[in-house]
N, C-alpha and C positions, 0 to 999 in steps of 0.2 A: 252754533252755541251763542247764546246771547252775551253781551258785554258784562252784564252783572254776573252771570254764572263764571265767566273767565276771571273776573277780579276776585271773586269768592274763592275759586280754586287756587289762585296764586297767593292769596293772603295767608290762609291757613292750610298746612298740610294735613292729611288724614292721621298720620302718626301723632302729630301734636294734639289733635282733637281727642284721640283715643287716650293719650297719656293723661291729659288734664281731666277727662271724664273719669278715668280710673282713680285719680288722686281725689277728685270730689267725692265719688262713691266710697272710697276707702276712708276719707275724713268723716263721712256720715256714719259709717258702720263701726269704725275703730273705737269711739267712745263707749258704745254699748258692749262691745266685746271685752274691753278693758274693765268695765264695771262688773261684768259677769265673772271675770277671772279674779278681781282684786276686791270685791265688795263682801259685805256680810250677807248671809244666807237670806235674811228677812227683808232685803230691799225690794223696792218696786220701781224700776226705772221707766216710768211711763213716758217722760219727755225724750229719753234717749231712744226708746223704742219707736216713738213716732218720727224722730229724726232719721232713723235707719229706715223706716217704712218709705219716707218720702225721698230721701237722697239716694237709696239703693237703686231704685228704677231710673231715676234721672241720670245716674252715672251709667247705667247699663244702656239706656237709649243713646247717650252720648258715644259710648264705645261702638255701638252699631253704626251710627251716623259717621264716625270717623272711619270705620272699615269701608263703608259705601263710598266715602270721599277718596280713600286710597284706591279703590277699584276703579273709580271714574278717572282719576288722575293717571292711573296706569294706562287705561285705554286711550285716553286723549293723547298722552305723550307718544303712544305707539302709532297713532294715526298721523302725527305730524312728521 
């Protein structure tokens, strides 16, 4: 394993990446959900919808990457 990969694996754990990605994804979707629950019927939240469309997949990709990092860390620790 290269030196760069080792330092990246030591710097951030997979669980930390997953938690922050989930928080970012939830932070992007939560305003739209709150608007839908608390708003008048005639509203049109275009900006909140676009925020949810952009941030939702970014958070999902981050969660998947965090899971991959967790698996790599598990197998690297097992080999040592």
